[in-house]
C-alpha positions as CSV (number, residue, x, y, z in Angstrom):
1,V,92.5,167.2,20.4
2,K,90.4,164.7,22.4
3,T,87.3,162.6,22.0
4,G,84.1,164.7,21.9
5,D,85.8,167.8,20.4
6,L,84.4,169.6,17.4
7,V,86.9,169.4,14.6
8,R,87.2,170.5,11.0
9,F,88.7,168.3,8.4
10,R,89.6,168.3,4.7
11,R,87.8,166.1,2.3
12,E,88.5,165.7,-1.4
13,V,85.5,166.8,-3.5
14,F,86.8,165.5,-6.8
15,Q,90.1,164.7,-8.4
16,I,91.3,166.2,-11.7
17,K,92.3,163.6,-14.2
18,N,95.5,163.9,-16.2
19,S,96.8,166.8,-14.0
20,S,99.6,167.3,-11.6
21,D,97.1,169.0,-9.3
22,C,95.7,166.7,-6.6
23,G,92.1,167.9,-7.0
24,M,89.6,170.1,-5.1
25,W,89.2,170.1,-1.3
26,E,86.6,171.4,1.1
27,W,86.6,171.9,4.8
28,R,83.8,170.2,6.9
29,V,83.0,170.2,10.6
30,G,82.3,167.1,12.6
31,L,82.6,165.4,16.0
32,L,85.7,163.5,16.9
33,I,84.8,160.0,17.9
34,E,88.2,158.4,18.2
35,Y,91.8,159.3,17.8
36,H,94.9,157.1,18.7
37,T,98.3,158.8,18.5
38,W,100.1,155.7,17.3
39,E,97.7,155.3,14.3
40,K,97.6,159.0,13.4
41,I,94.0,158.4,12.1
42,A,91.0,160.3,13.4
43,T,87.4,158.8,13.2
44,I,85.0,161.7,12.7
45,L,81.1,161.8,12.6
46,S,79.8,164.4,10.2
47,G,76.5,164.5,8.3
48,G,75.4,161.1,9.7
49,K,78.5,159.4,8.2
50,T,81.8,158.4,9.8
51,F,85.1,159.3,8.1
52,R,88.6,158.0,8.9
53,I,91.0,160.9,8.2
54,H,94.8,161.2,8.6
55,A,95.7,163.5,11.5
56,S,97.4,166.0,9.3
57,E,94.0,166.9,7.7
58,V,92.2,167.4,11.0
59,Q,92.2,170.6,13.2
60,K,90.2,171.6,16.3
61,A,87.2,173.8,15.2
62,G,87.0,177.4,16.4
63,K,84.6,180.4,16.2
64,K,85.4,181.0,12.5
65,D,84.0,177.6,11.5
66,F,80.5,178.5,12.5
67,K,78.2,181.1,10.9
68,R,76.1,183.5,12.9
69,F,72.5,184.1,12.0
């Protein structure tokens, strides 16, 4: 994955209180702005906002991530 790639990443929608479950997650698509291998943190632009996400939650986007009209 390199700067300028379209990526998909997981974001936590909400966390369930008093539960061993970690919460509900959703996949989003965005543009990779910055990624340094020694930090293992990706900076992603999605929906007009920037997110800093751990690399284990980021994947390169493919055809299945886009809907056909």
